[in-house]
C-alpha positions as CSV (number, residue, x, y, z in Angstrom):
1,M,-1.3,-21.1,2.1
2,T,0.2,-21.8,-1.3
3,L,0.9,-18.6,-3.9
4,A,-1.8,-20.0,-6.1
5,A,-4.2,-20.4,-3.2
6,S,-3.4,-16.8,-2.4
7,N,-4.2,-15.3,-5.8
8,R,-7.3,-17.3,-5.9
9,F,-8.3,-16.1,-2.8
10,V,-7.6,-12.5,-4.1
11,R,-9.0,-12.9,-7.6
12,R,-12.4,-14.3,-5.7
13,H,-12.2,-10.9,-3.3
14,M,-10.8,-8.4,-5.6
15,R,-13.4,-5.6,-5.8
16,T,-13.3,-6.2,-1.8
17,L,-9.5,-6.1,-1.5
18,E,-9.5,-2.9,-4.1
19,M,-11.7,-1.3,-1.8
20,I,-9.7,-2.0,1.2
21,G,-6.5,-0.9,-0.5
22,V,-8.3,2.2,-1.5
23,L,-9.7,3.5,1.6
24,M,-6.2,2.8,3.4
25,R,-4.4,4.8,1.4
26,I,-7.1,7.6,1.9
27,F,-6.9,6.9,5.7
28,S,-3.2,7.3,5.8
29,F,-3.3,10.5,3.3
30,S,-6.0,12.2,5.4
31,L,-4.0,11.6,8.8
32,V,-1.4,13.6,7.6
33,S,-3.2,16.0,6.0
34,W,-5.2,16.6,9.2
35,M,-2.2,16.1,12.0
36,G,0.5,17.7,9.8
37,P,3.9,17.5,11.4
38,A,2.3,15.8,14.5
39,S,1.4,12.7,12.2
40,P,2.6,9.3,13.3
41,F,4.7,8.9,10.0
42,M,5.8,5.7,10.9
43,F,2.3,3.9,11.3
44,V,1.3,5.7,8.2
45,W,4.4,4.9,6.2
46,V,4.3,1.4,7.2
47,F,0.2,1.4,6.4
48,N,0.6,3.3,3.1
49,T,3.3,0.4,2.2
50,I,0.5,-2.3,3.3
51,D,-2.2,-0.7,0.8
52,A,0.5,-0.3,-2.2
53,A,1.2,-4.5,-1.9
54,L,-2.3,-4.9,-1.5
55,L,-3.5,-2.7,-4.7
56,S,-0.2,-3.9,-6.7
57,W,-1.1,-7.7,-6.2
58,C,-4.7,-6.7,-7.4
59,S,-3.6,-5.1,-10.1
60,A,-0.9,-7.4,-11.1
61,L,-3.3,-10.3,-11.3
62,K,-5.4,-8.0,-13.4
63,R,-2.9,-7.8,-15.5
64,D,-3.0,-3.7,-15.5
65,R,0.6,-2.6,-16.3
66,A,-0.1,1.1,-15.2
67,Y,-1.6,0.3,-12.0
68,T,1.2,-2.2,-11.4
69,L,3.9,0.1,-11.9
70,L,2.1,2.8,-9.8
71,N,1.6,1.0,-7.1
72,T,4.9,-1.0,-6.9
73,F,6.6,2.4,-7.3
74,W,4.8,3.8,-3.7
75,I,5.9,0.4,-2.1
76,L,9.3,1.5,-3.2
77,V,8.2,5.2,-1.8
78,G,6.9,3.2,1.7
79,L,9.8,1.5,1.8
80,V,12.1,4.6,2.0
81,G,9.5,6.8,4.3
82,I,10.0,3.8,6.7
83,A,14.0,4.1,6.5
84,R,13.2,7.6,7.1
85,A,10.7,7.6,9.9
86,A,13.2,5.1,11.5
87,D,16.2,7.5,11.1
88,W,17.8,4.6,9.0
89,L,18.7,7.2,6.3
90,H,19.7,10.7,7.2
């Protein structure tokens, strides 16, 4: 699938994809809240980074600079979280 075709798909299903991204974020943070230190942190960081990428894509296509910046920031935070959960950073 080309980037143009992918963008068309995302535009066509924007509301659904945004809702999926938001529900993913709620789920991942709820998991951490409920489980605390027993949370599966690698799963949470990977899941949260995927939802940030999805929401960044949607907001970029909508040309919403604030949400693009916010969710792009969450991608970076997620990558750091993944690196820490994998014990690549100390």
